[in-house]
mmCIF file as Biopython writes it, N, C-alpha, C and O atoms, coordinates in Angstrom:
data_model
#
loop_
_atom_site.group_PDB
_atom_site.id
_atom_site.type_symbol
_atom_site.label_atom_id
_atom_site.label_alt_id
_atom_site.label_comp_id
_atom_site.label_asym_id
_atom_site.label_entity_id
_atom_site.label_seq_id
_atom_site.pdbx_PDB_ins_code
_atom_site.Cartn_x
_atom_site.Cartn_y
_atom_site.Cartn_z
_atom_site.occupancy
_atom_site.B_iso_or_equiv
_atom_site.auth_seq_id
_atom_site.auth_asym_id
_atom_site.pdbx_PDB_model_num
ATOM 1   N N  . MET A ? 1  ? 135.929 -62.197 -105.457 1.0 0.0 1  A 1 
ATOM 2   C CA . MET A ? 1  ? 136.180 -63.493 -104.850 1.0 0.0 1  A 1 
ATOM 3   C C  . MET A ? 1  ? 135.278 -64.533 -105.509 1.0 0.0 1  A 1 
ATOM 4   O O  . MET A ? 1  ? 134.058 -64.371 -105.548 1.0 0.0 1  A 1 
ATOM 5   N N  . ASN A ? 2  ? 135.875 -65.584 -106.018 1.0 0.0 2  A 1 
ATOM 6   C CA . ASN A ? 2  ? 135.103 -66.651 -106.647 1.0 0.0 2  A 1 
ATOM 7   C C  . ASN A ? 2  ? 134.591 -67.603 -105.586 1.0 0.0 2  A 1 
ATOM 8   O O  . ASN A ? 2  ? 135.260 -67.860 -104.585 1.0 0.0 2  A 1 
ATOM 9   N N  . ARG A ? 3  ? 133.397 -68.122 -105.817 1.0 0.0 3  A 1 
ATOM 10  C CA . ARG A ? 3  ? 132.837 -69.097 -104.892 1.0 0.0 3  A 1 
ATOM 11  C C  . ARG A ? 3  ? 132.632 -70.413 -105.616 1.0 0.0 3  A 1 
ATOM 12  O O  . ARG A ? 3  ? 132.585 -70.458 -106.845 1.0 0.0 3  A 1 
ATOM 13  N N  . LYS A ? 4  ? 132.512 -71.478 -104.850 1.0 0.0 4  A 1 
ATOM 14  C CA . LYS A ? 4  ? 132.285 -72.786 -105.444 1.0 0.0 4  A 1 
ATOM 15  C C  . LYS A ? 4  ? 130.860 -72.841 -105.975 1.0 0.0 4  A 1 
ATOM 16  O O  . LYS A ? 4  ? 129.950 -72.288 -105.358 1.0 0.0 4  A 1 
ATOM 17  N N  . PRO A ? 5  ? 130.654 -73.499 -107.111 1.0 0.0 5  A 1 
ATOM 18  C CA . PRO A ? 5  ? 129.298 -73.627 -107.636 1.0 0.0 5  A 1 
ATOM 19  C C  . PRO A ? 5  ? 128.440 -74.493 -106.713 1.0 0.0 5  A 1 
ATOM 20  O O  . PRO A ? 5  ? 128.932 -75.420 -106.070 1.0 0.0 5  A 1 
ATOM 21  N N  . THR A ? 6  ? 127.158 -74.169 -106.665 1.0 0.0 6  A 1 
ATOM 22  C CA . THR A ? 6  ? 126.213 -74.899 -105.822 1.0 0.0 6  A 1 
ATOM 23  C C  . THR A ? 6  ? 125.260 -75.719 -106.685 1.0 0.0 6  A 1 
ATOM 24  O O  . THR A ? 6  ? 125.249 -75.608 -107.911 1.0 0.0 6  A 1 
ATOM 25  N N  . MET A ? 7  ? 124.466 -76.541 -106.015 1.0 0.0 7  A 1 
ATOM 26  C CA . MET A ? 7  ? 123.457 -77.321 -106.720 1.0 0.0 7  A 1 
ATOM 27  C C  . MET A ? 7  ? 122.464 -76.382 -107.418 1.0 0.0 7  A 1 
ATOM 28  O O  . MET A ? 7  ? 121.969 -76.692 -108.501 1.0 0.0 7  A 1 
ATOM 29  N N  . ASN A ? 8  ? 122.180 -75.246 -106.798 1.0 0.0 8  A 1 
ATOM 30  C CA . ASN A ? 8  ? 121.290 -74.267 -107.423 1.0 0.0 8  A 1 
ATOM 31  C C  . ASN A ? 8  ? 121.893 -73.722 -108.714 1.0 0.0 8  A 1 
ATOM 32  O O  . ASN A ? 8  ? 121.176 -73.511 -109.692 1.0 0.0 8  A 1 
ATOM 33  N N  . ASP A ? 9  ? 123.190 -73.496 -108.722 1.0 0.0 9  A 1 
ATOM 34  C CA . ASP A ? 9  ? 123.872 -73.026 -109.932 1.0 0.0 9  A 1 
ATOM 35  C C  . ASP A ? 9  ? 123.761 -74.063 -111.045 1.0 0.0 9  A 1 
ATOM 36  O O  . ASP A ? 9  ? 123.492 -73.724 -112.198 1.0 0.0 9  A 1 
ATOM 37  N N  . VAL A ? 10 ? 123.970 -75.331 -110.688 1.0 0.0 10 A 1 
ATOM 38  C CA . VAL A ? 10 ? 123.864 -76.409 -111.679 1.0 0.0 10 A 1 
ATOM 39  C C  . VAL A ? 10 ? 122.452 -76.447 -112.248 1.0 0.0 10 A 1 
ATOM 40  O O  . VAL A ? 10 ? 122.273 -76.555 -113.462 1.0 0.0 10 A 1 
ATOM 41  N N  . ALA A ? 11 ? 121.451 -76.359 -111.381 1.0 0.0 11 A 1 
ATOM 42  C CA . ALA A ? 11 ? 120.057 -76.392 -111.827 1.0 0.0 11 A 1 
ATOM 43  C C  . ALA A ? 11 ? 119.757 -75.228 -112.770 1.0 0.0 11 A 1 
ATOM 44  O O  . ALA A ? 11 ? 119.097 -75.402 -113.795 1.0 0.0 11 A 1 
ATOM 45  N N  . ARG A ? 12 ? 120.246 -74.044 -112.414 1.0 0.0 12 A 1 
ATOM 46  C CA . ARG A ? 12 ? 119.998 -72.858 -113.244 1.0 0.0 12 A 1 
ATOM 47  C C  . ARG A ? 12 ? 120.626 -73.016 -114.621 1.0 0.0 12 A 1 
ATOM 48  O O  . ARG A ? 12 ? 119.972 -72.758 -115.632 1.0 0.0 12 A 1 
ATOM 49  N N  . VAL A ? 13 ? 121.883 -73.436 -114.673 1.0 0.0 13 A 1 
ATOM 50  C CA . VAL A ? 13 ? 122.591 -73.595 -115.949 1.0 0.0 13 A 1 
ATOM 51  C C  . VAL A ? 13 ? 121.960 -74.706 -116.788 1.0 0.0 13 A 1 
ATOM 52  O O  . VAL A ? 13 ? 121.859 -74.588 -118.009 1.0 0.0 13 A 1 
ATOM 53  N N  . ALA A ? 14 ? 121.539 -75.778 -116.131 1.0 0.0 14 A 1 
ATOM 54  C CA . ALA A ? 14 ? 120.953 -76.916 -116.851 1.0 0.0 14 A 1 
ATOM 55  C C  . ALA A ? 14 ? 119.509 -76.660 -117.257 1.0 0.0 14 A 1 
ATOM 56  O O  . ALA A ? 14 ? 118.983 -77.333 -118.143 1.0 0.0 14 A 1 
ATOM 57  N N  . GLY A ? 15 ? 118.869 -75.696 -116.616 1.0 0.0 15 A 1 
ATOM 58  C CA . GLY A ? 15 ? 117.468 -75.417 -116.925 1.0 0.0 15 A 1 
ATOM 59  C C  . GLY A ? 15 ? 116.520 -76.454 -116.342 1.0 0.0 15 A 1 
ATOM 60  O O  . GLY A ? 15 ? 115.470 -76.748 -116.913 1.0 0.0 15 A 1 
ATOM 61  N N  . VAL A ? 16 ? 116.909 -77.006 -115.188 1.0 0.0 16 A 1 
ATOM 62  C CA . VAL A ? 16 ? 116.076 -78.000 -114.507 1.0 0.0 16 A 1 
ATOM 63  C C  . VAL A ? 16 ? 115.916 -77.575 -113.052 1.0 0.0 16 A 1 
ATOM 64  O O  . VAL A ? 16 ? 116.529 -76.603 -112.608 1.0 0.0 16 A 1 
ATOM 65  N N  . GLY A ? 17 ? 115.097 -78.303 -112.322 1.0 0.0 17 A 1 
ATOM 66  C CA . GLY A ? 17 ? 114.891 -78.004 -110.916 1.0 0.0 17 A 1 
ATOM 67  C C  . GLY A ? 17 ? 116.007 -78.544 -110.042 1.0 0.0 17 A 1 
ATOM 68  O O  . GLY A ? 17 ? 116.759 -79.433 -110.442 1.0 0.0 17 A 1 
ATOM 69  N N  . ARG A ? 18 ? 116.100 -77.988 -108.837 1.0 0.0 18 A 1 
ATOM 70  C CA . ARG A ? 18 ? 117.116 -78.434 -107.882 1.0 0.0 18 A 1 
ATOM 71  C C  . ARG A ? 18 ? 116.909 -79.903 -107.521 1.0 0.0 18 A 1 
ATOM 72  O O  . ARG A ? 18 ? 117.875 -80.637 -107.310 1.0 0.0 18 A 1 
ATOM 73  N N  . GLY A ? 19 ? 115.655 -80.328 -107.451 1.0 0.0 19 A 1 
ATOM 74  C CA . GLY A ? 19 ? 115.353 -81.725 -107.148 1.0 0.0 19 A 1 
ATOM 75  C C  . GLY A ? 19 ? 115.890 -82.672 -108.207 1.0 0.0 19 A 1 
ATOM 76  O O  . GLY A ? 19 ? 116.334 -83.776 -107.893 1.0 0.0 19 A 1 
ATOM 77  N N  . THR A ? 20 ? 115.849 -82.241 -109.461 1.0 0.0 20 A 1 
ATOM 78  C CA . THR A ? 20 ? 116.382 -83.064 -110.550 1.0 0.0 20 A 1 
ATOM 79  C C  . THR A ? 20 ? 117.887 -83.225 -110.396 1.0 0.0 20 A 1 
ATOM 80  O O  . THR A ? 20 ? 118.425 -84.310 -110.617 1.0 0.0 20 A 1 
ATOM 81  N N  . VAL A ? 21 ? 118.564 -82.150 -110.019 1.0 0.0 21 A 1 
ATOM 82  C CA . VAL A ? 21 ? 120.011 -82.227 -109.795 1.0 0.0 21 A 1 
ATOM 83  C C  . VAL A ? 21 ? 120.296 -83.164 -108.624 1.0 0.0 21 A 1 
ATOM 84  O O  . VAL A ? 21 ? 121.218 -83.977 -108.691 1.0 0.0 21 A 1 
ATOM 85  N N  . SER A ? 22 ? 119.519 -83.055 -107.566 1.0 0.0 22 A 1 
ATOM 86  C CA . SER A ? 22 ? 119.685 -83.933 -106.411 1.0 0.0 22 A 1 
ATOM 87  C C  . SER A ? 22 ? 119.486 -85.390 -106.803 1.0 0.0 22 A 1 
ATOM 88  O O  . SER A ? 22 ? 120.263 -86.258 -106.406 1.0 0.0 22 A 1 
ATOM 89  N N  . ASN A ? 23 ? 118.450 -85.653 -107.577 1.0 0.0 23 A 1 
ATOM 90  C CA . ASN A ? 23 ? 118.194 -87.025 -108.032 1.0 0.0 23 A 1 
ATOM 91  C C  . ASN A ? 23 ? 119.353 -87.547 -108.872 1.0 0.0 23 A 1 
ATOM 92  O O  . ASN A ? 23 ? 119.743 -88.707 -108.740 1.0 0.0 23 A 1 
ATOM 93  N N  . TYR A ? 24 ? 119.896 -86.713 -109.719 1.0 0.0 24 A 1 
ATOM 94  C CA . TYR A ? 24 ? 121.047 -87.094 -110.549 1.0 0.0 24 A 1 
ATOM 95  C C  . TYR A ? 24 ? 122.238 -87.470 -109.664 1.0 0.0 24 A 1 
ATOM 96  O O  . TYR A ? 24 ? 122.863 -88.514 -109.851 1.0 0.0 24 A 1 
ATOM 97  N N  . ILE A ? 25 ? 122.533 -86.611 -108.713 1.0 0.0 25 A 1 
ATOM 98  C CA . ILE A ? 25 ? 123.683 -86.831 -107.837 1.0 0.0 25 A 1 
ATOM 99  C C  . ILE A ? 25 ? 123.515 -88.108 -107.011 1.0 0.0 25 A 1 
ATOM 100 O O  . ILE A ? 25 ? 124.482 -88.827 -106.758 1.0 0.0 25 A 1 
ATOM 101 N N  . ASN A ? 26 ? 122.279 -88.379 -106.597 1.0 0.0 26 A 1 
ATOM 102 C CA . ASN A ? 26 ? 122.010 -89.548 -105.755 1.0 0.0 26 A 1 
ATOM 103 C C  . ASN A ? 26 ? 121.716 -90.812 -106.554 1.0 0.0 26 A 1 
ATOM 104 O O  . ASN A ? 26 ? 121.340 -91.836 -105.985 1.0 0.0 26 A 1 
ATOM 105 N N  . GLY A ? 27 ? 121.887 -90.739 -107.875 1.0 0.0 27 A 1 
ATOM 106 C CA . GLY A ? 27 ? 121.748 -91.925 -108.714 1.0 0.0 27 A 1 
ATOM 107 C C  . GLY A ? 27 ? 120.324 -92.373 -108.959 1.0 0.0 27 A 1 
ATOM 108 O O  . GLY A ? 27 ? 120.089 -93.515 -109.352 1.0 0.0 27 A 1 
ATOM 109 N N  . ARG A ? 28 ? 119.374 -91.486 -108.731 1.0 0.0 28 A 1 
ATOM 110 C CA . ARG A ? 28 ? 117.978 -91.832 -108.983 1.0 0.0 28 A 1 
ATOM 111 C C  . ARG A ? 28 ? 117.663 -91.639 -110.457 1.0 0.0 28 A 1 
ATOM 112 O O  . ARG A ? 28 ? 118.389 -90.962 -111.185 1.0 0.0 28 A 1 
ATOM 113 N N  . LYS A ? 29 ? 116.576 -92.244 -110.874 1.0 0.0 29 A 1 
ATOM 114 C CA . LYS A ? 29 ? 116.197 -92.206 -112.282 1.0 0.0 29 A 1 
ATOM 115 C C  . LYS A ? 29 ? 115.623 -90.834 -112.650 1.0 0.0 29 A 1 
ATOM 116 O O  . LYS A ? 29 ? 114.707 -90.332 -111.998 1.0 0.0 29 A 1 
ATOM 117 N N  . ILE A ? 30 ? 116.180 -90.242 -113.706 1.0 0.0 30 A 1 
ATOM 118 C CA . ILE A ? 30 ? 115.634 -89.016 -114.286 1.0 0.0 30 A 1 
ATOM 119 C C  . ILE A ? 30 ? 115.636 -89.186 -115.801 1.0 0.0 30 A 1 
ATOM 120 O O  . ILE A ? 30 ? 116.289 -90.082 -116.337 1.0 0.0 30 A 1 
ATOM 121 N N  . LYS A ? 31 ? 114.903 -88.322 -116.475 1.0 0.0 31 A 1 
ATOM 122 C CA . LYS A ? 31 ? 114.846 -88.400 -117.936 1.0 0.0 31 A 1 
ATOM 123 C C  . LYS A ? 31 ? 116.252 -88.270 -118.519 1.0 0.0 31 A 1 
ATOM 124 O O  . LYS A ? 31 ? 117.079 -87.507 -118.019 1.0 0.0 31 A 1 
ATOM 125 N N  . GLU A ? 32 ? 116.502 -89.023 -119.578 1.0 0.0 32 A 1 
ATOM 126 C CA . GLU A ? 32 ? 117.820 -88.997 -120.225 1.0 0.0 32 A 1 
ATOM 127 C C  . GLU A ? 32 ? 118.178 -87.584 -120.686 1.0 0.0 32 A 1 
ATOM 128 O O  . GLU A ? 32 ? 119.327 -87.160 -120.567 1.0 0.0 32 A 1 
ATOM 129 N N  . GLU A ? 33 ? 117.198 -86.866 -121.207 1.0 0.0 33 A 1 
ATOM 130 C CA . GLU A ? 33 ? 117.426 -85.483 -121.659 1.0 0.0 33 A 1 
ATOM 131 C C  . GLU A ? 33 ? 117.931 -84.621 -120.495 1.0 0.0 33 A 1 
ATOM 132 O O  . GLU A ? 33 ? 118.876 -83.848 -120.652 1.0 0.0 33 A 1 
ATOM 133 N N  . ASN A ? 34 ? 117.297 -84.760 -119.339 1.0 0.0 34 A 1 
ATOM 134 C CA . ASN A ? 34 ? 117.712 -83.985 -118.167 1.0 0.0 34 A 1 
ATOM 135 C C  . ASN A ? 34 ? 119.061 -84.450 -117.645 1.0 0.0 34 A 1 
ATOM 136 O O  . ASN A ? 34 ? 119.864 -83.639 -117.186 1.0 0.0 34 A 1 
ATOM 137 N N  . ARG A ? 35 ? 119.312 -85.743 -117.712 1.0 0.0 35 A 1 
ATOM 138 C CA . ARG A ? 35 ? 120.600 -86.288 -117.268 1.0 0.0 35 A 1 
ATOM 139 C C  . ARG A ? 35 ? 121.735 -85.649 -118.069 1.0 0.0 35 A 1 
ATOM 140 O O  . ARG A ? 35 ? 122.767 -85.276 -117.510 1.0 0.0 35 A 1 
ATOM 141 N N  . GLN A ? 36 ? 121.537 -85.527 -119.374 1.0 0.0 36 A 1 
ATOM 142 C CA . GLN A ? 36 ? 122.562 -84.927 -120.230 1.0 0.0 36 A 1 
ATOM 143 C C  . GLN A ? 36 ? 122.764 -83.451 -119.896 1.0 0.0 36 A 1 
ATOM 144 O O  . GLN A ? 36 ? 123.896 -82.968 -119.863 1.0 0.0 36 A 1 
ATOM 145 N N  . LYS A ? 37 ? 121.666 -82.735 -119.649 1.0 0.0 37 A 1 
ATOM 146 C CA . LYS A ? 37 ? 121.759 -81.313 -119.307 1.0 0.0 37 A 1 
ATOM 147 C C  . LYS A ? 37 ? 122.510 -81.111 -117.993 1.0 0.0 37 A 1 
ATOM 148 O O  . LYS A ? 37 ? 123.380 -80.246 -117.889 1.0 0.0 37 A 1 
ATOM 149 N N  . VAL A ? 38 ? 122.161 -81.923 -116.991 1.0 0.0 38 A 1 
ATOM 150 C CA . VAL A ? 38 ? 122.800 -81.797 -115.682 1.0 0.0 38 A 1 
ATOM 151 C C  . VAL A ? 38 ? 124.274 -82.166 -115.776 1.0 0.0 38 A 1 
ATOM 152 O O  . VAL A ? 38 ? 125.125 -81.482 -115.208 1.0 0.0 38 A 1 
ATOM 153 N N  . ASP A ? 39 ? 124.573 -83.235 -116.483 1.0 0.0 39 A 1 
ATOM 154 C CA . ASP A ? 39 ? 125.963 -83.668 -116.647 1.0 0.0 39 A 1 
ATOM 155 C C  . ASP A ? 39 ? 126.797 -82.564 -117.297 1.0 0.0 39 A 1 
ATOM 156 O O  . ASP A ? 39 ? 127.916 -82.286 -116.867 1.0 0.0 39 A 1 
ATOM 157 N N  . LYS A ? 40 ? 126.248 -81.946 -118.326 1.0 0.0 40 A 1 
ATOM 158 C CA . LYS A ? 40 ? 126.953 -80.866 -119.022 1.0 0.0 40 A 1 
ATOM 159 C C  . LYS A ? 40 ? 127.177 -79.669 -118.087 1.0 0.0 40 A 1 
ATOM 160 O O  . LYS A ? 40 ? 128.266 -79.096 -118.057 1.0 0.0 40 A 1 
ATOM 161 N N  . ALA A ? 41 ? 126.146 -79.301 -117.330 1.0 0.0 41 A 1 
ATOM 162 C CA . ALA A ? 41 ? 126.259 -78.160 -116.415 1.0 0.0 41 A 1 
ATOM 163 C C  . ALA A ? 41 ? 127.293 -78.430 -115.323 1.0 0.0 41 A 1 
ATOM 164 O O  . ALA A ? 41 ? 128.062 -77.539 -114.960 1.0 0.0 41 A 1 
ATOM 165 N N  . ILE A ? 42 ? 127.312 -79.649 -114.802 1.0 0.0 42 A 1 
ATOM 166 C CA . ILE A ? 42 ? 128.283 -80.013 -113.768 1.0 0.0 42 A 1 
ATOM 167 C C  . ILE A ? 42 ? 129.699 -79.866 -114.306 1.0 0.0 42 A 1 
ATOM 168 O O  . ILE A ? 42 ? 130.578 -79.340 -113.623 1.0 0.0 42 A 1 
ATOM 169 N N  . LYS A ? 43 ? 129.915 -80.327 -115.521 1.0 0.0 43 A 1 
ATOM 170 C CA . LYS A ? 43 ? 131.247 -80.232 -116.125 1.0 0.0 43 A 1 
ATOM 171 C C  . LYS A ? 43 ? 131.626 -78.780 -116.406 1.0 0.0 43 A 1 
ATOM 172 O O  . LYS A ? 43 ? 132.763 -78.375 -116.162 1.0 0.0 43 A 1 
ATOM 173 N N  . GLU A ? 44 ? 130.680 -77.998 -116.918 1.0 0.0 44 A 1 
ATOM 174 C CA . GLU A ? 44 ? 130.946 -76.583 -117.221 1.0 0.0 44 A 1 
ATOM 175 C C  . GLU A ? 44 ? 131.336 -75.811 -115.965 1.0 0.0 44 A 1 
ATOM 176 O O  . GLU A ? 44 ? 132.270 -75.009 -115.978 1.0 0.0 44 A 1 
ATOM 177 N N  . LEU A ? 45 ? 130.605 -76.068 -114.880 1.0 0.0 45 A 1 
ATOM 178 C CA . LEU A ? 45 ? 130.813 -75.313 -113.649 1.0 0.0 45 A 1 
ATOM 179 C C  . LEU A ? 45 ? 131.922 -75.881 -112.774 1.0 0.0 45 A 1 
ATOM 180 O O  . LEU A ? 45 ? 132.431 -75.195 -111.887 1.0 0.0 45 A 1 
ATOM 181 N N  . GLY A ? 46 ? 132.293 -77.120 -113.017 1.0 0.0 46 A 1 
ATOM 182 C CA . GLY A ? 46 ? 133.271 -77.769 -112.148 1.0 0.0 46 A 1 
ATOM 183 C C  . GLY A ? 46 ? 132.686 -78.094 -110.787 1.0 0.0 46 A 1 
ATOM 184 O O  . GLY A ? 46 ? 133.384 -78.061 -109.774 1.0 0.0 46 A 1 
ATOM 185 N N  . TYR A ? 47 ? 131.392 -78.408 -110.772 1.0 0.0 47 A 1 
ATOM 186 C CA . TYR A ? 47 ? 130.687 -78.683 -109.522 1.0 0.0 47 A 1 
ATOM 187 C C  . TYR A ? 47 ? 131.163 -79.986 -108.900 1.0 0.0 47 A 1 
ATOM 188 O O  . TYR A ? 47 ? 131.286 -81.005 -109.581 1.0 0.0 47 A 1 
ATOM 189 N N  . ILE A ? 48 ? 131.429 -79.943 -107.599 1.0 0.0 48 A 1 
ATOM 190 C CA . ILE A ? 48 ? 131.791 -81.138 -106.835 1.0 0.0 48 A 1 
ATOM 191 C C  . ILE A ? 48 ? 130.810 -81.234 -105.671 1.0 0.0 48 A 1 
ATOM 192 O O  . ILE A ? 48 ? 130.785 -80.354 -104.810 1.0 0.0 48 A 1 
ATOM 193 N N  . PRO A ? 49 ? 129.995 -82.305 -105.637 1.0 0.0 49 A 1 
ATOM 194 C CA . PRO A ? 49 ? 129.022 -82.448 -104.543 1.0 0.0 49 A 1 
ATOM 195 C C  . PRO A ? 49 ? 129.716 -82.547 -103.188 1.0 0.0 49 A 1 
ATOM 196 O O  . PRO A ? 49 ? 130.783 -83.148 -103.059 1.0 0.0 49 A 1 
ATOM 197 N N  . ASN A ? 50 ? 129.096 -81.953 -102.202 1.0 0.0 50 A 1 
ATOM 198 C CA . ASN A ? 50 ? 129.604 -82.014 -100.839 1.0 0.0 50 A 1 
ATOM 199 C C  . ASN A ? 50 ? 128.920 -83.179 -100.144 1.0 0.0 50 A 1 
ATOM 200 O O  . ASN A ? 50 ? 127.912 -83.009 -99.458  1.0 0.0 50 A 1 
ATOM 201 N N  . LEU A ? 51 ? 129.482 -84.363 -100.334 1.0 0.0 51 A 1 
ATOM 202 C CA . LEU A ? 51 ? 128.882 -85.559 -99.747  1.0 0.0 51 A 1 
ATOM 203 C C  . LEU A ? 51 ? 129.466 -85.722 -98.396  1.0 0.0 51 A 1 
ATOM 204 O O  . LEU A ? 51 ? 129.121 -86.666 -97.685  1.0 0.0 51 A 1 
#
């Protein structure tokens, strides 16, 4: 059974902390390098935030 990707999954794939993923999702400022990593991981996993 497949499950939906979580913020923890995005953080693991991107190689950043969960807080960095949260900051990205909430539009807070993060390093450009991390922004690119998180963006790529979100696209790879098909992550959709549960807002």
